[in-house]
C-alpha positions in Angstrom: -12.5 -1.5 -48.9 -11.1 -3.3 -45.9 -9.9 -1.3 -42.9 -6.1 -1.4 -42.6 -4.0 -1.5 -39.4 -0.3 -1.6 -38.7 -0.3 -5.1 -37.2 1.7 -5.3 -34.0 2.3 -9.0 -34.5 3.2 -9.0 -38.3 4.9 -5.6 -38.1 3.3 -4.6 -41.3 0.2 -2.9 -42.8 -2.6 -5.5 -43.1 -6.4 -5.9 -43.2 -7.9 -5.1 -39.8 -10.6 -7.0 -38.0 -14.3 -6.1 -38.8 -15.1 -5.5 -35.1 -13.5 -6.0 -31.7 -13.0 -9.7 -31.2 -13.1 -9.5 -27.4 -14.9 -7.4 -24.9 -13.5 -4.4 -23.0 -10.3 -2.5 -23.3 -8.3 -5.6 -24.5 -10.8 -6.1 -27.4 -10.5 -2.4 -28.3 -6.7 -2.6 -28.3 -6.7 -5.8 -30.4 -9.2 -4.2 -32.9 -6.9 -1.2 -33.3 -3.5 -3.1 -33.5 -4.1 -6.6 -34.8 -4.8 -7.8 -38.3 -7.2 -10.5 -39.4 -4.2 -12.8 -40.2 -2.6 -12.3 -36.8 -6.0 -13.0 -35.1 -6.2 -16.3 -37.0 -2.7 -17.1 -35.7 -4.0 -16.5 -32.2 -7.1 -18.6 -32.7 -4.8 -21.6 -33.7 -2.6 -21.0 -30.7 -5.5 -20.7 -28.4 -7.0 -23.9 -29.6 -3.7 -25.6 -28.9 -3.6 -24.2 -25.4 -7.2 -25.3 -24.7 -6.4 -28.8 -26.0 -3.0 -29.3 -24.3 -4.0 -27.9 -20.9 -7.5 -29.4 -21.2 -9.2 -26.0 -20.5 -12.9 -25.4 -20.3 -13.4 -21.9 -21.7 -16.6 -21.4 -19.8 -14.7 -21.7 -16.4 -13.6 -18.3 -15.1 -10.1 -19.6 -14.3 -9.6 -20.9 -17.9 -10.9 -17.6 -19.4 -8.5 -15.6 -17.2 -5.6 -17.8 -18.3 -6.5 -17.5 -22.0 -7.0 -13.7 -21.6 -3.5 -13.4 -20.0 -2.0 -15.6 -22.8 -3.8 -13.4 -25.4 -2.2 -10.3 -24.0 1.2 -11.9 -24.0 0.7 -13.2 -27.5 0.0 -9.8 -29.0 1.5 -7.2 -26.6 4.0 -9.0 -24.4 6.8 -11.5 -24.7 4.7 -14.0 -26.6 2.6 -16.9 -25.4 4.6 -20.1 -25.0 3.6 -23.5 -26.2 3.1 -26.0 -23.3 6.4 -27.6 -22.3 5.3 -31.1 -23.5 3.7 -29.9 -26.7 4.6 -31.9 -29.8 3.1 -30.9 -33.1 1.4 -34.0 -34.6 
């Protein structure tokens, strides 16, 4: 039986992640408060950020930016789309 969490993003009970998706305290917090469905939403948003801002995820500066956006996406005011973003 899947583990259930009260998802902070969906504001509802939903299937939880199988394991922390990110290291450290942020990963633990996501594991405890974010559903699989909400994590998939983040992955789509993160991909858009990487593409639009031409980020290289192995660079520390890019990783720091993405981590900050992840925190905003789940626990803050939300992560904004880039100003020039147009869904294609």
